C-alpha atoms as a printed R data frame, in Angstrom:
   type eleno elety resid chain resno       x       y       z
1  ATOM     1    CA   UNK     A     1  -5.360   5.263   4.156
2  ATOM     2    CA   UNK     A     2  -5.711   4.493   7.840
3  ATOM     3    CA   UNK     A     3  -5.455   1.029   9.351
4  ATOM     4    CA   UNK     A     4  -9.149   0.767  10.364
5  ATOM     5    CA   UNK     A     5 -10.145   1.580   6.769
6  ATOM     6    CA   UNK     A     6  -7.779  -1.103   5.485
7  ATOM     7    CA   UNK     A     7  -9.184  -3.714   7.878
8  ATOM     8    CA   UNK     A     8 -12.688  -3.152   6.445
9  ATOM     9    CA   UNK     A     9 -11.579  -4.248   2.958
10 ATOM    10    CA   UNK     A    10 -11.960  -7.816   1.752
11 ATOM    11    CA   UNK     A    11  -8.835  -9.821   0.950
12 ATOM    12    CA   UNK     A    12  -9.487  -9.535  -2.781
13 ATOM    13    CA   UNK     A    13  -9.967  -5.758  -2.592
14 ATOM    14    CA   UNK     A    14  -6.890  -5.428  -0.408
15 ATOM    15    CA   UNK     A    15  -4.712  -7.314  -2.894
16 ATOM    16    CA   UNK     A    16  -6.012  -5.157  -5.747
17 ATOM    17    CA   UNK     A    17  -5.371  -1.993  -3.748
18 ATOM    18    CA   UNK     A    18  -1.811  -3.116  -2.960
19 ATOM    19    CA   UNK     A    19  -1.067  -3.685  -6.649
20 ATOM    20    CA   UNK     A    20  -2.536  -0.297  -7.546
21 ATOM    21    CA   UNK     A    21  -0.471   1.437  -4.884
22 ATOM    22    CA   UNK     A    22   2.696  -0.317  -6.060
23 ATOM    23    CA   UNK     A    23   2.070   0.926  -9.602
24 ATOM    24    CA   UNK     A    24   1.472   4.447  -8.308
25 ATOM    25    CA   UNK     A    25   4.680   4.301  -6.261
26 ATOM    26    CA   UNK     A    26   6.671   3.159  -9.294
27 ATOM    27    CA   UNK     A    27   5.176   6.008 -11.312
28 ATOM    28    CA   UNK     A    28   6.068   8.508  -8.584
29 ATOM    29    CA   UNK     A    29   9.625   7.187  -8.431
30 ATOM    30    CA   UNK     A    30   9.983   7.433 -12.200
31 ATOM    31    CA   UNK     A    31   8.642  10.981 -12.180
32 ATOM    32    CA   UNK     A    32  11.054  11.882  -9.423
33 ATOM    33    CA   UNK     A    33  13.988  10.403 -11.364
34 ATOM    34    CA   UNK     A    34  13.182  12.557 -14.390
35 ATOM    35    CA   UNK     A    35  12.423  15.783 -12.575
36 ATOM    36    CA   UNK     A    36  12.421  16.124  -8.782
37 ATOM    37    CA   UNK     A    37   8.962  16.275  -7.268
38 ATOM    38    CA   UNK     A    38   8.118  19.119  -4.926
39 ATOM    39    CA   UNK     A    39   6.609  17.048  -2.131
40 ATOM    40    CA   UNK     A    40   9.001  14.240  -1.188
41 ATOM    41    CA   UNK     A    41   6.606  13.077   1.511
42 ATOM    42    CA   UNK     A    42   4.406  11.550  -1.210
43 ATOM    43    CA   UNK     A    43   7.001   8.798  -1.724
44 ATOM    44    CA   UNK     A    44   7.248   8.127   1.986
45 ATOM    45    CA   UNK     A    45   3.467   8.054   2.409
46 ATOM    46    CA   UNK     A    46   3.051   5.680  -0.525
47 ATOM    47    CA   UNK     A    47   5.652   3.247   0.844
48 ATOM    48    CA   UNK     A    48   4.079   3.337   4.287
49 ATOM    49    CA   UNK     A    49   0.580   2.755   2.915
50 ATOM    50    CA   UNK     A    50   1.797  -0.288   1.018
51 ATOM    51    CA   UNK     A    51   3.546  -1.629   4.113
52 ATOM    52    CA   UNK     A    52   0.427  -1.026   6.205
53 ATOM    53    CA   UNK     A    53  -1.746  -2.904   3.714
54 ATOM    54    CA   UNK     A    54   0.718  -5.809   3.473
55 ATOM    55    CA   UNK     A    55   0.788  -6.066   7.272
56 ATOM    56    CA   UNK     A    56  -2.998  -6.212   7.534
57 ATOM    57    CA   UNK     A    57  -3.136  -8.756   4.698
58 ATOM    58    CA   UNK     A    58  -0.630 -11.024   6.453
59 ATOM    59    CA   UNK     A    59  -2.606 -10.717   9.708
60 ATOM    60    CA   UNK     A    60  -5.818 -11.719   7.947
61 ATOM    61    CA   UNK     A    61  -4.150 -14.655   6.218
62 ATOM    62    CA   UNK     A    62  -2.540 -15.893   9.442
63 ATOM    63    CA   UNK     A    63  -5.928 -15.784  11.194
64 ATOM    64    CA   UNK     A    64  -7.459 -17.809   8.362
65 ATOM    65    CA   UNK     A    65  -4.670 -20.399   8.607
66 ATOM    66    CA   UNK     A    66  -5.330 -20.874  12.322
67 ATOM    67    CA   UNK     A    67  -9.024 -21.561  11.763
């Protein structure tokens, strides 16, 4: 998910999406622990997506605090 797409989401939707992505990442990590996954970039992409969403969420919340 790209940053402009993330910025279009509401705060509630963004929080829900973050939780969903965290669950998916945990599932991927568990799958990888049992039997190595073919595409290791999936883990990296999932972590980066979560970080991107958390960054946008903190930006939105800091803007709301200023107003």
